[in-house]
ZALUMTI-366116 format. One record per residue (C-alpha): residue number from 1; residue in three letters; x, y, z. Coordinates in steps of 0.1 Angstrom, whole numbers. Layout:
REM residues N
@k=NUM	r=ALA	xx=X	yy=Y	zz=Z .
...
END
This chain:
REM residues 329
@k=1	r=MET	xx=-189	yy=-33	zz=38 .
@k=2	r=ARG	xx=-195	yy=-27	zz=75 .
@k=3	r=ARG	xx=-186	yy=5	zz=93 .
@k=4	r=LEU	xx=-172	yy=1	zz=128 .
@k=5	r=ALA	xx=-181	yy=30	zz=151 .
@k=6	r=LEU	xx=-154	yy=42	zz=174 .
@k=7	r=ALA	xx=-158	yy=33	zz=210 .
@k=8	r=LEU	xx=-165	yy=61	zz=235 .
@k=9	r=PRO	xx=-134	yy=77	zz=249 .
@k=10	r=LEU	xx=-130	yy=56	zz=280 .
@k=11	r=LEU	xx=-93	yy=52	zz=280 .
@k=12	r=ALA	xx=-89	yy=76	zz=308 .
@k=13	r=ALA	xx=-113	yy=55	zz=329 .
@k=14	r=GLY	xx=-90	yy=25	zz=325 .
@k=15	r=LEU	xx=-115	yy=5	zz=304 .
@k=16	r=PHE	xx=-92	yy=3	zz=273 .
@k=17	r=PRO	xx=-57	yy=-11	zz=273 .
@k=18	r=ALA	xx=-29	yy=15	zz=271 .
@k=19	r=PRO	xx=-3	yy=14	zz=243 .
@k=20	r=GLY	xx=22	yy=-13	zz=249 .
@k=21	r=ARG	xx=-4	yy=-37	zz=263 .
@k=22	r=ALA	xx=-26	yy=-38	zz=232 .
@k=23	r=ASP	xx=-24	yy=-46	zz=195 .
@k=24	r=VAL	xx=-20	yy=-12	zz=179 .
@k=25	r=VAL	xx=-23	yy=3	zz=145 .
@k=26	r=PHE	xx=-3	yy=34	zz=134 .
@k=27	r=VAL	xx=-21	yy=55	zz=108 .
@k=28	r=VAL	xx=-2	yy=84	zz=91 .
@k=29	r=ASN	xx=-27	yy=112	zz=81 .
@k=30	r=SER	xx=-11	yy=134	zz=55 .
@k=31	r=LEU	xx=-36	yy=163	zz=55 .
@k=32	r=ASP	xx=-46	yy=167	zz=91 .
@k=33	r=PRO	xx=-17	yy=162	zz=97 .
@k=34	r=GLY	xx=-6	yy=137	zz=124 .
@k=35	r=ILE	xx=0	yy=101	zz=134 .
@k=36	r=GLN	xx=-28	yy=82	zz=151 .
@k=37	r=VAL	xx=-21	yy=52	zz=174 .
@k=38	r=LEU	xx=-53	yy=31	zz=175 .
@k=39	r=ASP	xx=-62	yy=1	zz=197 .
@k=40	r=ALA	xx=-67	yy=-26	zz=170 .
@k=41	r=ALA	xx=-96	yy=-43	zz=188 .
@k=42	r=THR	xx=-117	yy=-12	zz=195 .
@k=43	r=ARG	xx=-103	yy=13	zz=170 .
@k=44	r=GLU	xx=-101	yy=37	zz=200 .
@k=45	r=GLU	xx=-74	yy=64	zz=196 .
@k=46	r=LEU	xx=-47	yy=58	zz=222 .
@k=47	r=ARG	xx=-24	yy=85	zz=211 .
@k=48	r=GLN	xx=-22	yy=114	zz=186 .
@k=49	r=ILE	xx=13	yy=124	zz=175 .
@k=50	r=PRO	xx=14	yy=159	zz=160 .
@k=51	r=VAL	xx=38	yy=166	zz=131 .
@k=52	r=LEU	xx=49	yy=198	zz=114 .
@k=53	r=ARG	xx=32	yy=196	zz=80 .
@k=54	r=GLU	xx=27	yy=166	zz=58 .
@k=55	r=PRO	xx=37	yy=130	zz=67 .
@k=56	r=HIS	xx=33	yy=101	zz=43 .
@k=57	r=HIS	xx=53	yy=69	zz=48 .
@k=58	r=LEU	xx=68	yy=50	zz=77 .
@k=59	r=THR	xx=93	yy=21	zz=82 .
@k=60	r=LEU	xx=106	yy=-1	zz=110 .
@k=61	r=SER	xx=143	yy=-1	zz=119 .
@k=62	r=PRO	xx=162	yy=-33	zz=111 .
@k=63	r=ALA	xx=159	yy=-44	zz=148 .
@k=64	r=LYS	xx=122	yy=-34	zz=147 .
@k=65	r=ASP	xx=127	yy=-14	zz=178 .
@k=66	r=VAL	xx=122	yy=21	zz=162 .
@k=67	r=LEU	xx=95	yy=33	zz=139 .
@k=68	r=LEU	xx=106	yy=61	zz=115 .
@k=69	r=VAL	xx=79	yy=84	zz=100 .
@k=70	r=GLY	xx=88	yy=109	zz=73 .
@k=71	r=ASP	xx=72	yy=143	zz=74 .
@k=72	r=SER	xx=80	yy=153	zz=39 .
@k=73	r=GLY	xx=64	yy=188	zz=41 .
@k=74	r=GLY	xx=80	yy=195	zz=74 .
@k=75	r=ASN	xx=115	yy=182	zz=65 .
@k=76	r=GLU	xx=116	yy=160	zz=95 .
@k=77	r=ILE	xx=118	yy=123	zz=105 .
@k=78	r=LEU	xx=102	yy=112	zz=137 .
@k=79	r=PHE	xx=116	yy=83	zz=156 .
@k=80	r=LEU	xx=89	yy=65	zz=176 .
@k=81	r=ASP	xx=86	yy=36	zz=200 .
@k=82	r=PRO	xx=67	yy=11	zz=179 .
@k=83	r=SER	xx=48	yy=-3	zz=209 .
@k=84	r=THR	xx=36	yy=29	zz=225 .
@k=85	r=GLY	xx=40	yy=57	zz=199 .
@k=86	r=GLU	xx=62	yy=77	zz=222 .
@k=87	r=VAL	xx=84	yy=101	zz=203 .
@k=88	r=ARG	xx=120	yy=92	zz=210 .
@k=89	r=LYS	xx=137	yy=117	zz=187 .
@k=90	r=ARG	xx=130	yy=142	zz=159 .
@k=91	r=GLU	xx=156	yy=150	zz=132 .
@k=92	r=ARG	xx=157	yy=176	zz=104 .
@k=93	r=ILE	xx=159	yy=156	zz=71 .
@k=94	r=SER	xx=153	yy=171	zz=36 .
@k=95	r=ASN	xx=119	yy=161	zz=22 .
@k=96	r=PRO	xx=115	yy=125	zz=34 .
@k=97	r=TYR	xx=87	yy=111	zz=13 .
@k=98	r=HIS	xx=94	yy=74	zz=12 .
@k=99	r=LEU	xx=120	yy=56	zz=33 .
@k=100	r=GLU	xx=133	yy=20	zz=35 .
@k=101	r=PHE	xx=162	yy=3	zz=52 .
@k=102	r=SER	xx=185	yy=-19	zz=31 .
@k=103	r=PRO	xx=183	yy=-57	zz=36 .
@k=104	r=ASP	xx=216	yy=-57	zz=54 .
@k=105	r=GLY	xx=204	yy=-31	zz=78 .
@k=106	r=LYS	xx=233	yy=-7	zz=71 .
@k=107	r=LEU	xx=216	yy=20	zz=50 .
@k=108	r=LEU	xx=184	yy=41	zz=49 .
@k=109	r=VAL	xx=174	yy=54	zz=15 .
@k=110	r=VAL	xx=150	yy=84	zz=15 .
@k=111	r=THR	xx=132	yy=97	zz=-16 .
@k=112	r=GLY	xx=124	yy=134	zz=-19 .
@k=113	r=LEU	xx=94	yy=136	zz=-42 .
@k=114	r=ARG	xx=92	yy=174	zz=-43 .
@k=115	r=ARG	xx=130	yy=180	zz=-46 .
@k=116	r=ASP	xx=138	yy=153	zz=-71 .
@k=117	r=GLN	xx=164	yy=137	zz=-49 .
@k=118	r=VAL	xx=173	yy=104	zz=-34 .
@k=119	r=ASP	xx=194	yy=105	zz=-2 .
@k=120	r=ILE	xx=215	yy=76	zz=11 .
@k=121	r=TYR	xx=222	yy=75	zz=48 .
@k=122	r=ALA	xx=243	yy=53	zz=70 .
@k=123	r=TRP	xx=223	yy=40	zz=100 .
@k=124	r=ASP	xx=237	yy=38	zz=135 .
@k=125	r=ALA	xx=213	yy=16	zz=155 .
@k=126	r=ALA	xx=229	yy=24	zz=189 .
@k=127	r=THR	xx=222	yy=62	zz=186 .
@k=128	r=MET	xx=194	yy=62	zz=160 .
@k=129	r=GLY	xx=219	yy=83	zz=140 .
@k=130	r=LEU	xx=218	yy=91	zz=103 .
@k=131	r=GLU	xx=248	yy=101	zz=83 .
@k=132	r=LEU	xx=243	yy=114	zz=48 .
@k=133	r=LEU	xx=266	yy=95	zz=25 .
@k=134	r=GLY	xx=254	yy=108	zz=-8 .
@k=135	r=ARG	xx=226	yy=125	zz=-28 .
@k=136	r=VAL	xx=215	yy=113	zz=-62 .
@k=137	r=LYS	xx=193	yy=132	zz=-87 .
@k=138	r=PRO	xx=177	yy=103	zz=-108 .
@k=139	r=GLY	xx=148	yy=122	zz=-124 .
@k=140	r=ASP	xx=114	yy=137	zz=-119 .
@k=141	r=MET	xx=95	yy=129	zz=-87 .
@k=142	r=PRO	xx=114	yy=99	zz=-71 .
@k=143	r=SER	xx=87	yy=80	zz=-52 .
@k=144	r=HIS	xx=89	yy=44	zz=-39 .
@k=145	r=ILE	xx=119	yy=21	zz=-31 .
@k=146	r=ALA	xx=129	yy=-15	zz=-35 .
@k=147	r=TYR	xx=163	yy=-32	zz=-29 .
@k=148	r=ARG	xx=182	yy=-60	zz=-45 .
@k=149	r=PRO	xx=184	yy=-87	zz=-18 .
@k=150	r=ASP	xx=222	yy=-83	zz=-16 .
@k=151	r=SER	xx=219	yy=-46	zz=-7 .
@k=152	r=LYS	xx=241	yy=-36	zz=-37 .
@k=153	r=PHE	xx=213	yy=-18	zz=-56 .
@k=154	r=VAL	xx=183	yy=3	zz=-48 .
@k=155	r=TYR	xx=155	yy=8	zz=-73 .
@k=156	r=VAL	xx=134	yy=40	zz=-73 .
@k=157	r=THR	xx=103	yy=48	zz=-92 .
@k=158	r=LEU	xx=102	yy=82	zz=-109 .
@k=159	r=GLN	xx=66	yy=93	zz=-112 .
@k=160	r=GLY	xx=73	yy=123	zz=-134 .
@k=161	r=SER	xx=98	yy=106	zz=-157 .
@k=162	r=ARG	xx=77	yy=74	zz=-163 .
@k=163	r=ALA	xx=107	yy=54	zz=-153 .
@k=164	r=ILE	xx=126	yy=34	zz=-127 .
@k=165	r=ALA	xx=162	yy=41	zz=-118 .
@k=166	r=ALA	xx=187	yy=16	zz=-105 .
@k=167	r=ILE	xx=212	yy=32	zz=-81 .
@k=168	r=ASP	xx=245	yy=15	zz=-72 .
@k=169	r=LEU	xx=248	yy=18	zz=-34 .
@k=170	r=GLU	xx=286	yy=13	zz=-35 .
@k=171	r=THR	xx=293	yy=41	zz=-59 .
@k=172	r=ARG	xx=261	yy=60	zz=-52 .
@k=173	r=GLN	xx=257	yy=66	zz=-89 .
@k=174	r=ILE	xx=228	yy=58	zz=-113 .
@k=175	r=ALA	xx=236	yy=25	zz=-130 .
@k=176	r=TRP	xx=206	yy=25	zz=-155 .
@k=177	r=SER	xx=171	yy=37	zz=-159 .
@k=178	r=LEU	xx=141	yy=23	zz=-178 .
@k=179	r=ARG	xx=107	yy=37	zz=-189 .
@k=180	r=VAL	xx=79	yy=15	zz=-175 .
@k=181	r=GLY	xx=47	yy=36	zz=-178 .
@k=182	r=ARG	xx=29	yy=67	zz=-167 .
@k=183	r=GLU	xx=33	yy=75	zz=-130 .
@k=184	r=PRO	xx=51	yy=44	zz=-116 .
@k=185	r=ALA	xx=45	yy=42	zz=-79 .
@k=186	r=GLY	xx=50	yy=12	zz=-56 .
@k=187	r=ILE	xx=79	yy=-12	zz=-64 .
@k=188	r=ILE	xx=90	yy=-45	zz=-49 .
@k=189	r=TRP	xx=117	yy=-72	zz=-56 .
@k=190	r=HIS	xx=101	yy=-106	zz=-62 .
@k=191	r=ASN	xx=119	yy=-137	zz=-74 .
@k=192	r=GLY	xx=145	yy=-118	zz=-93 .
@k=193	r=LYS	xx=120	yy=-94	zz=-109 .
@k=194	r=LEU	xx=109	yy=-59	zz=-101 .
@k=195	r=LEU	xx=71	yy=-55	zz=-99 .
@k=196	r=VAL	xx=60	yy=-19	zz=-104 .
@k=197	r=GLY	xx=25	yy=-4	zz=-99 .
@k=198	r=ILE	xx=17	yy=19	zz=-128 .
@k=199	r=MET	xx=-5	yy=45	zz=-111 .
@k=200	r=GLY	xx=-13	yy=64	zz=-143 .
@k=201	r=ALA	xx=-28	yy=32	zz=-158 .
@k=202	r=ASP	xx=-43	yy=-1	zz=-147 .
@k=203	r=HIS	xx=-15	yy=-26	zz=-144 .
@k=204	r=VAL	xx=16	yy=-39	zz=-127 .
@k=205	r=ALA	xx=48	yy=-38	zz=-149 .
@k=206	r=VAL	xx=71	yy=-68	zz=-145 .
@k=207	r=VAL	xx=108	yy=-58	zz=-151 .
@k=208	r=ASP	xx=138	yy=-80	zz=-156 .
@k=209	r=PRO	xx=166	yy=-59	zz=-138 .
@k=210	r=GLU	xx=194	yy=-80	zz=-153 .
@k=211	r=ALA	xx=182	yy=-77	zz=-189 .
@k=212	r=ARG	xx=169	yy=-42	zz=-181 .
@k=213	r=LYS	xx=137	yy=-47	zz=-200 .
@k=214	r=LEU	xx=99	yy=-49	zz=-194 .
@k=215	r=ASP	xx=88	yy=-86	zz=-194 .
@k=216	r=ARG	xx=50	yy=-82	zz=-192 .
@k=217	r=THR	xx=21	yy=-64	zz=-176 .
@k=218	r=ILE	xx=-6	yy=-76	zz=-153 .
@k=219	r=ARG	xx=-39	yy=-58	zz=-152 .
@k=220	r=VAL	xx=-52	yy=-51	zz=-117 .
@k=221	r=GLY	xx=-73	yy=-20	zz=-120 .
@k=222	r=ARG	xx=-70	yy=18	zz=-126 .
@k=223	r=GLY	xx=-47	yy=37	zz=-103 .
@k=224	r=ALA	xx=-25	yy=6	zz=-97 .
@k=225	r=HIS	xx=-5	yy=19	zz=-68 .
@k=226	r=ALA	xx=15	yy=-2	zz=-44 .
@k=227	r=LEU	xx=23	yy=-39	zz=-38 .
@k=228	r=PHE	xx=25	yy=-58	zz=-5 .
@k=229	r=PRO	xx=36	yy=-95	zz=-3 .
@k=230	r=MET	xx=18	yy=-115	zz=24 .
@k=231	r=PRO	xx=43	yy=-126	zz=50 .
@k=232	r=GLY	xx=53	yy=-162	zz=49 .
@k=233	r=GLY	xx=51	yy=-166	zz=11 .
@k=234	r=GLY	xx=14	yy=-159	zz=5 .
@k=235	r=PRO	xx=-2	yy=-137	zz=-22 .
@k=236	r=ILE	xx=10	yy=-103	zz=-33 .
@k=237	r=TYR	xx=-17	yy=-77	zz=-28 .
@k=238	r=VAL	xx=-19	yy=-47	zz=-51 .
@k=239	r=THR	xx=-39	yy=-16	zz=-43 .
@k=240	r=SER	xx=-57	yy=3	zz=-71 .
@k=241	r=ARG	xx=-68	yy=37	zz=-59 .
@k=242	r=VAL	xx=-90	yy=47	zz=-88 .
@k=243	r=ASP	xx=-110	yy=15	zz=-91 .
@k=244	r=SER	xx=-109	yy=11	zz=-53 .
@k=245	r=ARG	xx=-99	yy=-25	zz=-52 .
@k=246	r=ILE	xx=-72	yy=-48	zz=-38 .
@k=247	r=THR	xx=-61	yy=-76	zz=-61 .
@k=248	r=ALA	xx=-44	yy=-108	zz=-49 .
@k=249	r=LEU	xx=-16	yy=-121	zz=-72 .
@k=250	r=ASP	xx=-4	yy=-157	zz=-71 .
@k=251	r=PRO	xx=32	yy=-154	zz=-59 .
@k=252	r=ALA	xx=44	yy=-181	zz=-84 .
@k=253	r=THR	xx=26	yy=-171	zz=-116 .
@k=254	r=LEU	xx=17	yy=-134	zz=-107 .
@k=255	r=GLU	xx=-17	yy=-141	zz=-121 .
@k=256	r=PRO	xx=-47	yy=-124	zz=-103 .
@k=257	r=VAL	xx=-65	yy=-150	zz=-81 .
@k=258	r=ARG	xx=-90	yy=-127	zz=-63 .
@k=259	r=VAL	xx=-102	yy=-92	zz=-64 .
@k=260	r=TYR	xx=-116	yy=-74	zz=-33 .
@k=261	r=GLU	xx=-138	yy=-43	zz=-39 .
@k=262	r=VAL	xx=-127	yy=-18	zz=-12 .
@k=263	r=PRO	xx=-144	yy=16	zz=-15 .
@k=264	r=GLY	xx=-124	yy=47	zz=-6 .
@k=265	r=GLY	xx=-92	yy=44	zz=-26 .
@k=266	r=PRO	xx=-70	yy=18	zz=-7 .
@k=267	r=ASP	xx=-34	yy=29	zz=-5 .
@k=268	r=CYS	xx=-10	yy=13	zz=19 .
@k=269	r=LEU	xx=-15	yy=-21	zz=37 .
@k=270	r=SER	xx=-3	yy=-39	zz=68 .
@k=271	r=PHE	xx=-10	yy=-74	zz=80 .
@k=272	r=ASP	xx=-19	yy=-87	zz=115 .
@k=273	r=GLU	xx=-12	yy=-120	zz=131 .
@k=274	r=GLN	xx=-45	yy=-135	zz=118 .
@k=275	r=GLY	xx=-36	yy=-126	zz=82 .
@k=276	r=ARG	xx=-62	yy=-98	zz=80 .
@k=277	r=ILE	xx=-53	yy=-67	zz=60 .
@k=278	r=TRP	xx=-53	yy=-32	zz=74 .
@k=279	r=ALA	xx=-57	yy=-6	zz=46 .
@k=280	r=THR	xx=-57	yy=32	zz=46 .
@k=281	r=LEU	xx=-86	yy=44	zz=25 .
@k=282	r=ARG	xx=-72	yy=76	zz=11 .
@k=283	r=TRP	xx=-104	yy=93	zz=-2 .
@k=284	r=ASN	xx=-128	yy=83	zz=26 .
@k=285	r=ARG	xx=-107	yy=93	zz=56 .
@k=286	r=GLU	xx=-110	yy=58	zz=69 .
@k=287	r=LEU	xx=-90	yy=28	zz=80 .
@k=288	r=GLY	xx=-103	yy=-5	zz=66 .
@k=289	r=MET	xx=-98	yy=-40	zz=78 .
@k=290	r=LEU	xx=-102	yy=-67	zz=51 .
@k=291	r=ASP	xx=-105	yy=-104	zz=60 .
@k=292	r=PRO	xx=-92	yy=-121	zz=28 .
@k=293	r=ARG	xx=-109	yy=-154	zz=37 .
@k=294	r=THR	xx=-144	yy=-139	zz=36 .
@k=295	r=GLY	xx=-139	yy=-106	zz=17 .
@k=296	r=GLU	xx=-156	yy=-87	zz=45 .
@k=297	r=VAL	xx=-144	yy=-51	zz=51 .
@k=298	r=THR	xx=-150	yy=-31	zz=82 .
@k=299	r=THR	xx=-140	yy=6	zz=84 .
@k=300	r=SER	xx=-135	yy=33	zz=110 .
@k=301	r=PRO	xx=-129	yy=70	zz=107 .
@k=302	r=VAL	xx=-94	yy=84	zz=108 .
@k=303	r=GLY	xx=-78	yy=117	zz=97 .
@k=304	r=ARG	xx=-77	yy=133	zz=63 .
@k=305	r=SER	xx=-58	yy=116	zz=35 .
@k=306	r=PRO	xx=-45	yy=85	zz=55 .
@k=307	r=HIS	xx=-14	yy=71	zz=39 .
@k=308	r=GLY	xx=11	yy=49	zz=57 .
@k=309	r=VAL	xx=-1	yy=22	zz=81 .
@k=310	r=LEU	xx=15	yy=-3	zz=104 .
@k=311	r=PHE	xx=-1	yy=-30	zz=125 .
@k=312	r=ARG	xx=19	yy=-39	zz=156 .
@k=313	r=HIS	xx=12	yy=-70	zz=177 .
@k=314	r=ARG	xx=19	yy=-66	zz=214 .
@k=315	r=ASN	xx=37	yy=-100	zz=215 .
@k=316	r=LEU	xx=54	yy=-98	zz=181 .
@k=317	r=GLN	xx=82	yy=-76	zz=168 .
@k=318	r=ALA	xx=63	yy=-64	zz=137 .
@k=319	r=SER	xx=33	yy=-69	zz=116 .
@k=320	r=HIS	xx=53	yy=-87	zz=89 .
@k=321	r=GLU	xx=57	yy=-117	zz=112 .
@k=322	r=ALA	xx=21	yy=-127	zz=105 .
@k=323	r=PRO	xx=15	yy=-162	zz=90 .
@k=324	r=ALA	xx=6	yy=-168	zz=54 .
@k=325	r=VAL	xx=-31	yy=-170	zz=46 .
@k=326	r=PRO	xx=-44	yy=-191	zz=17 .
@k=327	r=VAL	xx=-65	yy=-173	zz=-9 .
@k=328	r=ALA	xx=-96	yy=-187	zz=-24 .
@k=329	r=ARG	xx=-91	yy=-192	zz=-61 .
END
């Protein structure tokens, strides 16, 4: 693994591109706390956005013109310009830990890990407005979020209850819950199944949401945390924080096809237009960049306990528009 030293602070001299004219990476540091905007080419810090207490996750609006960052400890959501990092709005929101928009773009669901709540908001894109429609108490420590593609259900992992809960978004009631393993964390919808990282163990749980049962488990490494599909139909990457690795799963079979050793506790991932993977390294206070073709990892220092991350191309709307990258088998 190669460490990339930060360039000298020459932005003021005009020798580095300003936000909006460069590929940028947003890094959410939970324990400094703050949000860094970095030049992706040089890793130079272009902007530092202070927060109140403890931010964790971030998400783009459906139109990809607003970046929302949840400060769970500060009970606030920040609304940022995703090209420059400029703060456009701040709003008091109860304990926003994880947040995701529904596929139809009408709702924002926010989990409150500390307050054992899941809040469902209506989204007004014109005003960046949020209207609380309902609050659900599904169990202990609601964490990550996934949606059914038709936006009728949201699925939430419950770290303290060892379960996932399905919430009907029309009635705003719990439809069912299922125990899946110790400390379930990341969750995604994939080909009619729910894939859940079991952080208290070493595997991904594959759940059939129609039959409401566990189909199988896939071993990926201790501290299996979150799952990130490569845009364009490529591999599904799974981070394992304890074993410090990223595992690529075949999207058709879900079998592991390659393992990348990435020291530092990889947590959240984002993809650039070249198919490279940007990873927050939670324990090392670093941002890593993995080239999945070669396996090479370069790192640069960021703040304490980096968590959420987003790569933003200057000519693209969002990092998820990156092309698919083949994985060596």
